[in-house]
C-alpha positions as CSV (number, residue, x, y, z in Angstrom):
1,X,23.0,20.5,0.2
2,X,20.6,19.1,2.3
3,X,21.5,16.2,4.5
4,X,18.3,14.8,5.7
5,X,14.7,16.1,5.8
6,X,12.3,15.0,8.7
7,X,8.8,14.6,7.1
8,X,6.3,16.8,9.3
9,X,3.3,16.9,7.2
10,X,2.7,13.9,4.4
11,X,0.9,14.0,1.6
12,X,-2.8,12.6,2.4
13,X,-3.8,10.9,-0.8
14,X,-7.9,11.6,-1.7
15,X,-9.7,8.3,-1.3
16,X,-13.2,7.4,-1.9
17,X,-13.2,4.2,0.1
18,X,-12.4,5.2,3.6
19,X,-8.6,4.1,3.7
20,X,-6.0,6.7,5.1
21,X,-2.9,7.1,2.8
22,X,-0.5,9.5,4.1
23,X,2.7,9.7,2.0
24,X,5.6,10.4,3.8
25,X,7.9,10.2,0.5
26,X,7.1,9.3,-3.0
27,X,5.9,10.7,-6.3
28,X,3.9,13.9,-4.2
29,X,7.6,15.0,-3.2
30,X,9.7,13.8,-6.3
31,X,11.4,10.5,-4.4
32,X,12.5,7.2,-6.2
33,X,10.8,5.1,-3.7
34,X,7.2,6.0,-1.8
35,X,6.9,5.1,1.8
36,X,3.3,5.4,3.1
37,X,1.4,4.7,6.3
38,X,-2.3,3.4,5.6
39,X,-4.9,2.3,7.5
40,X,-7.5,0.4,5.8
41,X,-11.1,-0.2,7.5
42,X,-12.8,-3.2,8.5
43,X,-14.1,-4.8,5.5
44,X,-12.1,-2.9,2.9
45,X,-10.9,-4.1,-0.4
46,X,-9.6,-2.6,-3.5
47,X,-9.3,-3.7,-6.8
48,X,-6.8,-6.3,-8.4
49,X,-3.7,-4.4,-9.9
50,X,-0.4,-5.8,-11.4
51,X,2.1,-3.1,-10.7
52,X,5.1,-2.0,-12.4
53,X,7.0,-1.6,-9.1
54,X,8.1,-3.9,-6.1
55,X,5.6,-3.4,-2.9
56,X,7.0,-4.1,0.6
57,X,4.1,-4.2,3.0
58,X,4.9,-4.2,7.2
59,X,1.6,-4.9,9.4
60,X,1.6,-2.8,12.7
61,X,-2.1,-3.7,13.5
62,X,-4.7,-5.9,12.5
63,X,-4.5,-8.3,9.9
64,X,-4.7,-8.1,5.8
65,X,-5.7,-10.4,3.1
66,X,-3.9,-10.2,-0.2
67,X,-4.8,-12.5,-3.1
68,X,-1.5,-13.1,-5.1
69,X,-2.0,-14.7,-8.6
70,X,-4.7,-16.7,-7.2
71,X,-3.5,-17.6,-3.6
72,X,-4.8,-16.1,-0.5
73,X,-2.2,-14.8,1.9
74,X,-2.9,-13.5,5.3
75,X,-0.5,-11.1,7.2
76,X,-1.1,-9.9,10.7
77,X,0.8,-7.3,13.0
78,X,4.8,-8.0,13.2
79,X,4.7,-9.6,9.8
80,X,5.9,-8.2,6.4
81,X,5.8,-9.6,2.7
82,X,7.4,-8.4,-0.6
83,X,5.3,-8.5,-3.9
84,X,7.5,-8.0,-6.9
85,X,6.5,-5.8,-9.9
86,X,4.5,-8.0,-12.5
87,X,2.3,-10.1,-9.6
88,X,-1.3,-9.9,-10.0
89,X,-2.4,-8.8,-6.5
90,X,-5.3,-7.8,-4.3
91,X,-5.4,-6.1,-1.1
92,X,-8.1,-6.2,1.3
93,X,-8.9,-6.2,5.0
94,X,-12.4,-8.4,5.1
95,X,-11.8,-8.7,9.0
96,X,-13.9,-6.5,11.8
97,X,-10.8,-4.4,13.1
98,X,-8.6,-1.9,11.4
99,X,-5.5,-2.9,9.5
100,X,-2.7,-0.1,9.9
101,X,0.5,-0.7,7.9
102,X,3.6,0.9,6.0
103,X,3.5,0.5,2.3
104,X,7.2,0.9,0.5
105,X,7.2,1.2,-3.2
106,X,10.3,0.8,-5.4
107,X,10.5,2.6,-8.0
108,X,7.7,5.2,-6.3
109,X,4.2,4.7,-6.4
110,X,2.2,6.0,-9.4
111,X,-1.5,5.9,-10.8
112,X,0.4,5.1,-14.0
113,X,2.2,2.2,-12.5
114,X,-0.1,0.4,-11.0
115,X,-2.1,-0.9,-13.2
116,X,-5.8,-1.2,-11.4
117,X,-8.4,-3.7,-12.8
118,X,-11.9,-2.1,-13.3
119,X,-14.0,-2.7,-10.6
120,X,-17.0,-5.2,-11.3
């Protein structure tokens, strides 16, 4: 039985928007939760989503804007947030610097559970 696993080569999720997503643990290696290191470029945003998982975000560097059920929330380095499953949210970085953060999803992130809205 494996007592621990050190992740030396995370799965890099393919993206088309310039965002780096390195999944250290998650759906790509059959875990129940996902832990990802993310780097969102300046002036980046993604579509609204209403996921079927709780998502925890910890900001390492820069700032992030979230729109949570219509309310704008701003996070900066050293701050964290938990967004409960079933809540409509949009993550973005409308600022002129990159935003580096860690995201933890429970259960693990999957395309089937995120429920992203079509981009307009």
